[in-house]
C-alpha positions, 0 to 999 in steps of 0.5 A, spaced: 523 865 671 522 868 678 526 869 685 523 870 691 529 872 697 525 870 703 528 873 709 524 874 716 530 875 718 532 880 713 538 882 709 542 888 709 539 893 704 546 893 701 546 886 699 538 886 696 541 891 691 546 887 690 542 880 689 537 884 685 543 887 681 545 879 679 538 877 678 535 883 674 542 883 669 540 876 667 533 878 666 529 874 672 524 878 676 526 879 684 520 879 689 523 880 696 519 877 703 522 880 709 519 879 716 514 875 713 512 872 721 508 867 720 509 860 715 502 861 712 505 868 707 512 864 705 506 858 703 503 865 699 509 867 697 512 860 694 507 859 690 509 861 683 517 862 683 523 858 680 528 860 685 528 862 692 535 865 697 534 864 705 538 866 711 535 861 716 527 860 714 526 853 714 524 850 707 520 843 710 516 839 706 510 843 705 513 849 703 517 845 697 509 842 697 507 849 695 512 852 690 510 848 685 515 851 680 520 851 684 527 848 681 532 851 686 533 853 693 540 857 696 541 858 703 545 864 704 550 861 708 554 856 710 549 851 714 542 848 710 539 844 716 534 849 716 532 845 709 529 839 708 533 836 703 530 828 702 524 832 701 527 837 696 530 831 692 523 828 692 521 835 690 526 834 684 529 841 687 536 842 688 539 845 694 545 850 695 549 853 700 554 858 700 560 855 703 566 860 705 561 867 704 561 867 712 568 864 714 572 871 716 566 873 720 565 867 724 572 866 725 573 872 728 567 872 733 571 865 735 577 870 737 571 875 740 569 869 745 576 866 746 579 873 748 573 875 753 574 868 756 581 868 758 581 875 759 576 873 765 570 877 761 573 883 762 571 884 769 578 888 772 582 881 774 588 879 773 587 873 766 591 870 761 593 870 753 592 867 747 599 866 745 602 860 745 597 856 747 595 850 744 589 851 739 584 846 738 581 846 731 575 842 731 573 840 723 578 844 718 573 848 713 572 854 711 571 857 718 577 852 720 582 855 716 580 862 717 581 860 725 588 858 723 590 863 720 588 869 725 590 864 730 598 865 727 598 872 728 597 871 736 602 866 736 599 860 738 600 853 737 595 851 732 592 843 731 586 840 727 582 834 727 578 833 720 576 827 718 574 829 711 580 833 710 586 829 708 593 831 714 597 833 707 593 839 706 591 841 714 599 841 714 601 845 708 597 851 712 602 848 717 597 845 722 599 840 726 594 835 724 591 830 729 589 822 728 582 823 733 577 828 736 580 825 743 587 826 742 586 834 740 581 835 747 586 832 750 592 836 748 589 842 747 588 848 752 582 852 747 578 848 743 575 852 737 568 848 734 566 848 726 563 841 725 556 841 722 550 838 726 549 831 723 546 824 725 554 823 726 556 830 730 549 831 734 551 831 741 557 829 740 560 833 744 560 831 751 563 829 758 568 824 756 571 827 749 571 834 754 574 832 760 581 830 755 582 837 756 587 839 760 586 844 767 584 850 765 580 848 758 576 852 754 571 851 748 569 855 744 562 853 739 561 858 733 558 851 730 551 849 731 547 848 738 545 841 736 553 838 736 554 839 744 551 834 749 548 839 754 546 835 759 553 831 759 557 839 759 553 842 764 554 835 770 562 836 766 562 843 769 561 842 775 566 837 776 571 841 774 571 849 776 576 849 771 573 849 765 570 855 761 565 855 755 563 860 750 557 860 745 554 864 739 549 859 739 544 859 745 544 852 749 536 850 751 539 850 757 541 856 757 538 858 764 542 853 768 548 854 764 548 862 766 546 861 774 551 855 775 557 857 771 558 865 772 564 868 770 566 860 765 560 861 761 557 866 755 552 866 750 551 872 745 543 873 745 542 870 739 547 866 733 551 872 730 558 869 727 555 871 721 552 877 722 557 882 719 555 888 713 560 884 710 558 877 710 551 879 709 552 881 703 557 876 700 553 870 702 546 874 699 549 875 692 553 869 691 547 866 692 543 869 687 550 868 682 550 860 683 541 861 681 543 864 675 549 860 674 544 854 675 539 857 670 544 859 665 549 854 665 546 848 669 552 848 674 550 845 680 557 846 684 555 848 691 548 843 691 548 839 698 542 835 696 543 828 692 
């Protein structure tokens, strides 16, 4: 078996070493393609591999068509919208993600953004505190649970909405479950977004929903750029000078946000929720273990395509 690690944005060396250890211990060959830049290099590298580990790298129909021996792709991370799932299924390729491995890193960054916002971007003026504020967690998955855990240490009043997570599971963690997204936004001073980018969620966070937030509302997005309706959010922030938006996924309209909402808007230069040494290592090694389990035992626990 030949396993390719295809990462235009490479793993840390310690993560690659961990991946190599798992792959070679199983008797497989590891091949590295790092900082490849051109898609042509990826297309060449995939031609004879049985498995691929990626990060934000795009695996589309063209790549899948070129990979004649490919049986599994593992996205080292939670999101997998960079993989064409329908095409993978058509090519009889299993696609997996590594849920939970980056969760704490993303949750910690969400709080970094929250603190930065309520302390007025550290501009020297008097800000506010998170203690006692109502925090709304929009989607209560692995990241959402870590956000709730950290929020308890801040002394926040914690609410969550997740259409697919039972109320009992949320409330078992000492978090108040609400019945709708509308209720969550109307209730909470701060909302932290953790929804995936799907057909249902794309552009779903817009004027009507965010406008329900109380005066001084703060929206934090460490999920996906596509879930925000940027045009509507800009319109709302023009009308409501009390709202703030913080994100680690730079919007398409970043220049507009930055020009219009100085002191109320911040975006990191690139997506960095999972950019910690620990998350990097955890996700990479988890991906390698899942590939070994797939070939040795037929384990498809984290499969995301049909």
